[in-house]
C-alpha positions as CSV (number, residue, x, y, z in Angstrom):
1,M,0.0,0.0,0.0
2,Y,2.8,2.4,0.9
3,L,4.6,1.7,-2.4
4,L,1.4,2.4,-4.4
5,R,1.0,5.8,-2.6
6,L,4.7,6.6,-3.3
7,I,4.3,5.7,-7.0
8,K,1.2,7.9,-7.4
9,F,2.8,10.8,-5.4
10,N,5.8,10.9,-7.7
11,Y,3.6,10.6,-10.8
12,V,5.1,7.3,-11.8
13,S,2.9,5.0,-13.9
14,V,2.0,1.8,-12.1
15,Q,2.0,0.1,-15.5
16,A,5.6,1.4,-16.2
17,C,6.7,-0.2,-12.8
18,E,5.1,-3.5,-13.8
19,I,6.8,-3.5,-17.2
20,R,10.1,-2.6,-15.6
21,N,9.7,-5.5,-13.1
22,S,8.8,-7.9,-15.9
23,L,11.8,-6.9,-18.0
24,E,14.1,-7.2,-15.0
25,K,12.9,-10.8,-14.4
26,L,13.2,-11.7,-18.0
27,I,16.7,-10.3,-18.4
28,K,17.9,-11.8,-15.1
29,G,16.5,-15.2,-16.1
30,K,17.8,-15.2,-19.6
31,F,21.3,-14.1,-18.8
32,Q,21.6,-15.6,-15.3
33,I,22.2,-12.2,-13.7
34,E,22.2,-11.9,-9.9
35,N,21.9,-8.8,-7.9
36,K,25.4,-7.6,-6.9
37,V,25.8,-6.8,-3.3
38,F,28.1,-3.8,-2.5
39,E,29.6,-3.6,0.9
40,G,31.5,-0.9,2.6
41,P,31.0,2.1,4.8
42,D,30.5,4.5,1.9
43,L,27.7,2.8,0.0
44,G,25.8,5.9,-0.9
45,S,28.7,7.7,-2.5
46,A,29.8,4.6,-4.3
47,K,26.4,4.2,-5.9
48,C,26.4,7.8,-6.9
49,V,29.8,7.6,-8.5
50,R,28.8,4.5,-10.5
51,V,25.8,6.4,-11.9
52,M,27.8,9.5,-12.6
53,K,30.4,7.4,-14.5
54,C,27.6,5.9,-16.6
55,V,26.5,9.4,-17.6
56,V,30.1,10.3,-18.4
57,A,30.5,7.2,-20.6
58,G,27.5,8.2,-22.6
59,A,28.1,11.9,-22.8
60,F,31.9,12.3,-22.7
61,L,31.8,14.8,-25.6
62,Q,29.9,17.2,-23.4
63,A,32.7,17.6,-20.9
64,A,34.4,21.0,-20.3
65,H,37.4,22.0,-18.2
66,L,38.1,25.2,-16.3
67,A,40.4,27.6,-18.2
68,G,42.6,30.3,-16.7
69,D,40.1,33.1,-17.3
70,C,37.3,31.4,-15.2
71,S,35.5,30.2,-18.2
72,Y,35.4,26.6,-19.5
73,R,36.6,25.0,-22.7
74,G,34.5,22.3,-24.2
75,A,35.8,19.2,-25.9
76,R,35.7,20.9,-29.3
77,G,37.3,24.1,-28.0
78,A,34.2,26.2,-27.4
79,T,34.3,28.8,-24.6
80,L,31.5,28.1,-22.1
81,H,30.3,29.5,-18.8
82,I,28.3,28.1,-16.0
83,S,24.7,29.3,-16.1
84,P,23.7,31.7,-13.3
85,D,20.7,29.4,-12.6
86,S,23.0,26.5,-11.7
87,C,23.8,25.6,-8.2
88,L,27.5,25.3,-9.2
89,Y,27.5,29.0,-10.1
90,H,27.6,30.0,-6.5
91,T,30.3,27.5,-5.4
92,Q,33.9,26.9,-6.0
93,Q,34.1,26.2,-9.7
94,P,35.0,22.5,-10.4
95,S,37.9,21.7,-12.6
96,W,35.8,19.5,-14.9
97,V,32.1,19.5,-15.6
98,L,29.7,17.6,-17.8
99,F,26.8,19.6,-19.3
100,G,23.5,18.5,-20.7
101,T,22.5,21.6,-22.7
102,V,23.9,25.0,-23.7
103,Q,22.1,28.3,-24.0
104,S,23.4,31.3,-25.8
105,S,22.6,34.7,-24.3
106,G,24.2,37.8,-25.8
107,D,27.9,37.3,-26.0
108,K,28.2,34.2,-23.7
109,T,27.3,30.6,-24.1
110,Y,26.0,29.0,-20.8
111,M,26.1,25.4,-19.8
112,R,23.0,24.0,-18.1
113,D,22.2,20.7,-16.4
114,L,25.7,20.4,-15.0
115,M,27.5,17.7,-13.1
116,A,31.0,18.0,-11.6
117,I,33.2,15.2,-12.8
118,E,36.7,13.9,-12.4
119,K,39.3,14.1,-15.1
120,E,40.3,10.5,-14.4
121,W,36.8,9.3,-15.3
122,L,37.2,10.7,-18.8
123,L,40.6,9.1,-19.2
124,E,39.2,5.8,-18.0
125,L,35.9,5.8,-19.9
126,A,36.9,7.6,-23.1
127,P,40.6,6.8,-23.7
128,H,40.0,7.0,-27.4
129,Y,39.1,10.6,-27.1
130,Y,40.9,12.0,-24.1
131,K,44.7,11.7,-23.4
132,E,46.7,12.7,-20.4
133,S,48.5,16.0,-21.1
């Protein structure tokens, strides 16, 4: 009963949850996949890092690094800035970020939907594109 209320409160389709559960059973059965148990004191952060690395693996071209003039340089050399709407705008600027979208406004191009990442993740997940320099 609690799960049903939670699903409805978060606007998740009950049918979508049933389809997801059916697919999970089908895939686990076909490929003999078992749930992996992660142990350790830092389980929350470890899960978060794994998810962030998955995002980086799929969107590595949308990475940008901090340049000397407090702007960012994209993978293809574009000069980018953190959007004033971002929570990262009011904090210490991370060395590397991954952005979801860009928005041009006047003379600046702003990155939106940001995530702070580690340079090592790019070297690990996209060695064909990023090299240590």
